[in-house]
VOGU-3710 file (C-alpha; in Angstrom, 3 decimals, decimal comma):
1> mkpiiqtlfl> -204,826/25,361/-22,577  -206,266/27,694/-25,499  -208,199/29,787/-23,073  -205,715/30,241/-20,782  -203,256/31,700/-23,711  -205,654/33,746/-24,856  -206,148/34,827/-21,223  -202,611/35,656/-20,940  -202,555/37,082/-24,421  -205,388/39,864/-23,621
11> filsfmmafp> -203,605/40,548/-20,019  -200,324/41,535/-21,635  -202,343/43,481/-24,109  -204,127/45,585/-21,762  -200,633/46,329/-19,513  -199,320/47,639/-22,597  -202,383/49,634/-23,371  -202,325/50,697/-19,742  -198,761/51,641/-20,119  -197,834/52,984/-23,482
21> nlayameede> -194,789/54,891/-22,338  -192,952/52,306/-20,621  -191,804/50,019/-23,654  -190,765/53,154/-25,561  -188,602/54,481/-23,165  -186,887/50,858/-22,696  -186,389/51,401/-26,641  -184,819/54,863/-26,377  -182,557/53,292/-23,689  -181,279/50,530/-25,889
31> aislhseaai> -181,241/52,907/-29,029  -178,380/54,926/-27,349  -175,245/53,417/-26,706  -172,333/55,354/-25,911  -168,774/54,661/-25,501  -168,098/57,627/-22,858  -168,564/56,664/-19,120  -170,703/59,752/-18,452  -172,811/61,639/-20,520  -175,533/64,382/-20,310
41> lidaatgavl> -177,636/66,108/-22,987  -179,727/69,430/-22,334  -181,701/72,044/-23,621  -179,457/75,661/-24,120  -182,356/77,606/-23,884  -184,423/75,846/-21,056  -182,030/73,455/-19,174  -184,139/70,703/-19,707  -182,295/67,288/-19,791  -182,927/65,035/-22,435
51> fdkesdrlmy> -180,479/62,182/-21,642  -178,392/61,249/-18,724  -175,603/58,998/-18,358  -174,499/58,695/-15,056  -173,952/62,866/-14,788  -173,714/63,231/-11,306  -170,656/60,961/-10,985  -167,501/62,523/-10,147  -164,979/62,548/-13,155  -161,739/64,822/-13,752
61> pasitkivtg> -162,477/67,094/-16,940  -159,188/67,760/-18,059  -159,247/71,107/-20,494  -162,834/71,662/-20,255  -161,787/73,020/-17,646  -160,946/76,290/-19,601  -164,348/76,814/-20,061  -164,538/78,471/-16,347  -161,423/79,756/-16,967  -162,340/81,600/-20,252
71> ilaiedgnld> -165,622/82,856/-18,959  -164,110/84,604/-15,866  -161,457/85,886/-17,577  -164,550/87,739/-19,646  -166,656/88,681/-17,220  -164,322/89,629/-14,417  -161,016/90,701/-16,181  -160,223/93,404/-18,370  -159,621/92,222/-21,870  -157,593/95,141/-22,419
81> divtvsekar> -154,794/94,311/-20,035  -151,182/93,931/-21,026  -150,470/90,699/-19,420  -146,868/89,588/-18,875  -145,952/86,214/-18,914  -144,449/84,472/-15,925  -141,363/81,836/-15,835  -143,842/79,171/-14,476  -146,846/80,137/-17,183  -143,634/79,455/-19,845
91> nidgtrvyll> -142,806/76,038/-18,523  -146,025/74,565/-17,905  -146,675/71,260/-19,294  -149,235/69,784/-22,408  -150,471/71,972/-24,883  -149,339/75,734/-25,288  -149,512/78,635/-27,585  -145,541/78,988/-26,791  -145,611/81,913/-24,829  -142,187/83,440/-23,729
101> egeqvpllkl> -141,216/84,583/-20,343  -141,555/88,242/-20,355  -143,558/88,529/-23,310  -146,907/90,843/-22,883  -149,971/89,858/-24,280  -153,409/91,378/-24,176  -155,682/89,379/-22,070  -158,071/88,896/-24,832  -155,378/87,285/-26,953  -154,436/84,851/-24,237
111> vqgllinsgn> -158,397/84,152/-23,680  -158,411/82,877/-27,309  -155,403/81,045/-27,311  -156,884/79,131/-23,958  -160,433/78,222/-25,562  -159,239/77,690/-29,324  -155,887/76,236/-28,990  -155,870/74,948/-25,513  -153,224/76,704/-24,305  -152,208/75,840/-21,123
121> daataiaehm> -149,515/78,728/-20,839  -152,313/80,828/-21,448  -154,459/79,631/-18,773  -151,944/79,968/-16,272  -151,129/83,517/-17,356  -154,446/84,701/-16,956  -154,817/83,255/-13,432  -151,716/84,723/-12,406  -152,749/88,230/-13,720  -155,989/88,004/-12,187
131> dgseaqfaer> -155,540/86,694/-8,433  -151,599/86,087/-8,286  -151,418/82,707/-8,910  -153,442/79,340/-9,893  -154,118/78,515/-6,287  -155,819/81,814/-5,754  -157,753/81,731/-9,116  -159,005/78,532/-8,774  -160,414/79,571/-5,562  -162,338/82,078/-7,712
141> mnrfvretig> -163,435/79,822/-10,134  -165,005/77,455/-7,326  -166,608/80,326/-5,412  -168,042/81,431/-8,916  -169,707/77,876/-10,240  -171,248/77,570/-6,865  -172,553/80,525/-6,038  -173,258/82,215/-9,235  -174,416/79,193/-11,292  -175,256/77,146/-8,504
151> vknttfqnph> -173,523/73,847/-9,278  -172,599/71,885/-6,264  -170,563/68,771/-7,269  -167,521/70,333/-9,001  -164,223/71,714/-7,313  -161,172/73,255/-9,382  -157,210/73,066/-8,399  -156,016/74,662/-11,401  -156,962/76,729/-14,470  -156,150/74,504/-16,964
161> glfdenhqtt> -157,195/70,935/-16,087  -153,740/69,096/-15,571  -154,377/66,253/-13,308  -155,171/66,787/-9,734  -156,865/64,145/-7,508  -159,185/66,644/-6,013  -160,217/68,505/-9,295  -163,136/66,737/-10,287  -166,741/67,808/-11,975  -169,613/65,978/-13,027
171> aydmakitqy> -171,254/66,132/-16,744  -174,243/67,364/-15,219  -172,224/70,321/-13,647  -170,509/70,798/-16,565  -173,697/71,474/-18,803  -174,836/73,956/-16,625  -171,583/75,788/-16,363  -171,605/75,622/-20,398  -174,836/76,719/-20,153  -174,463/79,922/-18,712
181> amknslfrsi> -170,970/80,418/-20,790  -172,670/80,370/-23,756  -175,228/83,000/-23,351  -172,050/85,396/-23,070  -171,763/86,666/-27,077  -167,841/87,420/-26,410  -167,216/83,419/-25,201  -169,900/82,124/-27,747  -167,765/83,551/-30,848  -164,489/82,545/-29,377
191> vgtkemewig> -165,404/78,835/-28,877  -167,177/78,828/-32,518  -164,176/80,235/-34,196  -162,375/77,432/-36,570  -159,124/79,087/-37,146  -157,576/82,313/-35,870  -154,215/83,689/-37,245  -151,318/83,764/-34,330  -148,366/86,095/-34,262  -146,502/85,622/-31,002
201> egwettlynh> -142,645/86,340/-29,887  -142,361/82,430/-29,693  -144,744/81,636/-32,346  -146,437/82,368/-35,372  -148,796/80,186/-36,845  -152,863/79,811/-37,786  -154,403/78,031/-34,695  -157,235/75,658/-35,403  -159,523/74,828/-32,674  -159,288/71,476/-31,383
211> nkllwryegt> -162,982/70,904/-31,274  -163,280/68,739/-34,355  -167,117/69,054/-34,324  -167,188/72,171/-35,941  -166,014/70,761/-38,926  -167,837/67,307/-38,900  -171,064/68,336/-37,260  -173,829/70,814/-38,981  -175,007/73,325/-36,649  -171,912/73,202/-34,175
221> tgvkngfvne> -171,431/76,430/-32,018  -168,753/75,427/-29,638  -167,303/74,456/-27,188  -163,864/72,409/-25,669  -162,450/69,359/-25,885  -159,820/67,560/-23,403  -157,498/65,006/-22,438  -155,214/64,288/-19,748  -154,476/60,125/-18,933  -156,552/59,864/-15,747
231> sgntlvasvq> -159,610/61,391/-17,367  -159,583/60,051/-20,836  -161,066/62,081/-23,428  -163,847/64,902/-22,495  -165,882/66,773/-24,646  -168,443/69,586/-24,054  -170,159/70,657/-27,627  -173,242/72,642/-28,423  -175,161/72,213/-31,377  -178,005/74,823/-32,725
241> rgesewiavt> -180,764/74,084/-35,377  -183,759/76,068/-35,864  -184,943/77,456/-32,373  -183,299/74,515/-30,579  -179,918/74,480/-29,289  -178,403/71,512/-27,249  -175,501/71,381/-24,878  -173,783/67,788/-24,584  -171,071/66,377/-22,363  -169,304/63,274/-22,321
251> lkadsaesay> -166,511/62,475/-20,017  -163,842/59,601/-20,261  -163,968/58,146/-23,874  -161,302/55,809/-24,663  -160,380/58,244/-28,074  -161,295/61,032/-29,196  -163,307/59,761/-32,159  -165,356/57,539/-29,671  -165,802/61,340/-27,712  -166,940/62,494/-31,354
261> sdmetlfdyg> -168,838/59,600/-31,981  -170,923/60,004/-29,188  -171,475/63,384/-29,453  -173,283/62,862/-33,179  -175,165/60,276/-31,225  -177,103/62,416/-28,670  -177,401/65,292/-30,883  -178,847/63,179/-33,457  -181,188/61,792/-30,726  -182,383/64,999/-29,283
271> faqfetrqvs> -182,966/66,590/-32,519  -184,954/63,572/-33,732  -187,170/63,684/-30,461  -187,348/67,090/-28,850  -187,703/70,613/-29,508  -187,853/73,975/-28,238  -191,155/75,526/-28,108  -191,491/79,388/-28,113  -194,867/80,347/-27,379  -196,457/83,971/-27,457
281> lppalleayq> -199,196/84,890/-25,518  -201,014/88,067/-26,765  -202,573/89,877/-23,798  -205,771/89,668/-25,728  -206,039/86,048/-25,172  -205,332/86,294/-21,126  -207,821/88,907/-20,167  -209,424/87,344/-17,977  -206,445/86,796/-15,916  -204,570/90,464/-16,449
291> drfvipqqlt> -206,458/91,903/-13,621  -204,956/89,123/-11,448  -201,515/88,280/-12,702  -198,636/89,722/-14,137  -198,499/87,341/-17,388  -195,755/86,598/-19,601  -196,137/87,396/-22,834  -193,798/84,370/-24,249  -193,055/81,010/-22,645  -190,222/79,005/-23,595
301> ftsrkdenfv> -190,251/75,216/-22,849  -189,045/71,698/-24,051  -191,397/69,100/-25,315  -191,296/66,430/-27,694  -191,332/66,920/-31,187  -194,871/67,788/-32,338  -196,298/67,073/-29,082  -199,736/68,807/-28,271  -199,875/70,773/-25,037  -202,441/72,787/-22,824
311> iqinessgql> -201,630/75,841/-20,710  -203,572/76,171/-17,469  -203,339/78,943/-14,571  -204,094/78,337/-10,963  -205,727/81,211/-9,738  -205,432/80,289/-6,130  -201,718/79,284/-6,210  -200,360/81,898/-8,875  -199,213/79,088/-11,114  -198,992/78,913/-14,581
321> vvssldgttl> -198,564/75,189/-15,993  -197,828/74,125/-19,692  -198,367/70,474/-19,438  -198,819/67,611/-22,522  -201,925/65,838/-22,814  -200,758/62,859/-20,859  -200,325/65,266/-18,252  -196,522/65,771/-18,071  -195,258/69,028/-16,676  -193,686/70,511/-19,754
331> yseeletreg> -193,092/74,185/-18,012  -194,080/75,827/-14,641  -193,930/79,414/-13,525  -195,145/81,234/-10,093  -196,889/84,798/-11,493  -196,396/87,785/-9,696  -200,013/88,718/-8,179  -201,321/91,874/-8,956  -202,500/94,054/-5,620  -206,122/93,497/-4,556
341> ahvqsmkpik> -206,204/90,411/-7,181  -209,379/88,317/-6,757  -208,597/84,357/-6,682  -210,471/81,381/-8,472  -209,847/77,941/-9,687  -208,061/76,490/-12,132  -209,240/77,295/-15,671  -207,313/75,841/-19,059  -206,091/78,728/-21,467  -207,097/78,957/-25,034
351> spdnsegtsm> -203,832/80,051/-26,961  -202,707/81,273/-30,055  -200,851/79,062/-33,023  -197,109/78,718/-32,544  -194,602/79,380/-34,615  -194,660/76,242/-36,425  -198,574/76,831/-37,037  -199,897/74,050/-34,649  -202,379/75,604/-32,350  -202,467/75,153/-28,833
361> ekkatsfkls> -206,265/74,865/-29,092  -205,811/71,215/-29,512  -208,410/69,095/-28,030  -207,885/67,750/-24,736  -209,668/65,158/-22,649  -211,406/66,721/-19,677  -210,188/64,310/-17,347  -206,864/62,414/-16,774  -206,384/58,808/-15,404  -203,563/58,151/-13,736
371> asttfvltil> -201,578/54,852/-14,939  -202,754/52,693/-12,261  -206,056/53,805/-12,606  -206,329/53,118/-16,181  -204,588/49,888/-15,361  -207,419/48,335/-13,259  -210,245/49,810/-15,564  -208,335/47,906/-18,572  -208,135/44,794/-16,569  -211,727/44,731/-15,617
381> itfafliirk> -212,422/45,301/-19,096  -210,841/42,563/-20,329  -212,163/40,072/-17,555  -215,838/41,261/-18,293  -215,100/40,537/-21,931  -213,760/37,017/-21,264  -217,065/36,330/-18,793  -219,451/37,551/-21,540  -217,438/35,282/-24,320  -217,742/32,680/-21,694
391> rmkrknal> -221,286/32,945/-21,535  -221,892/33,395/-24,935  -220,572/30,209/-25,142  -222,576/28,271/-22,839  -226,028/29,694/-24,670  -224,579/28,785/-27,856  -224,190/24,929/-26,847  -227,574/24,901/-25,230
//
């Protein structure tokens, strides 16, 4: 019985050696427990997905809808325009900045009330000013997210996020929308504003940003929260530390505190496990390729913390590839081929030290084995060991 147990132990050990990342991935999933029904964490610079929980599931967004309304007003509108508030805007349900019918307000101020205080009245006033009605503005929103940003599973019916059964999005789509919006410096400034004096005809107060993560999590740069009964608590947030900025989306948490707690869990995980790498490639380093391809001066990609990597150029296809030492592709780009270029084979590129002083000239194996090949070889070695051990016992017995 003892040899069988030993054999089983060695078999299990061989399996773990062949697939070292399997147990690690299981531990990661178990380590992240969220209250929200759907969530995603991405790198704001590269769009790489760092964590995913049902991010393609159709959900109700509530007021995170205003991210789209805000960026459209900034990019498509004239922020110096004076907007006249309608009766409909004055009487809209939900959170407001208490605009009065007939009140005239600069478009920029409405965007601030929209994104900082989640004013539904500001959202309706913006939509009516830009397109005449909420319905017409919703058509603009849908064209924008599909054609400009490229997301496919979002349909908006209004500019504020009040419940409509056909007003739906996904965590993934909202992450991509926010990634786009946060590249606009004015949008970024507004959603990162903690407080603002508001002087209107019907309300004079200090607006405090509804996104409480700005106060409770170091490095938070934005962006928006939401709630209606049907959507539960929704939240989109961005956090920057050093060279890395993450964007996270959580949908349908049972309380605001659960949504904030989930955000903190996601960001803690992201900063503990990943980093955004910016690697400069001096022209002198790539002299062998300059006559064939247009080489970028800097690469930006997402990797595991302190992960070693190698850069290669496939001269037959013109593809630049950054991969980890286990063969995982971290970044790829089709290079522009210079006229009359001569093509050869794929060669590893030595590279300079990155910003953290970690040299990319790290030693890598000259060949790679697939997981299945490694597994088979390990099993063969294990059984060879057992056979040798058995023969040695017989020899000793003689």
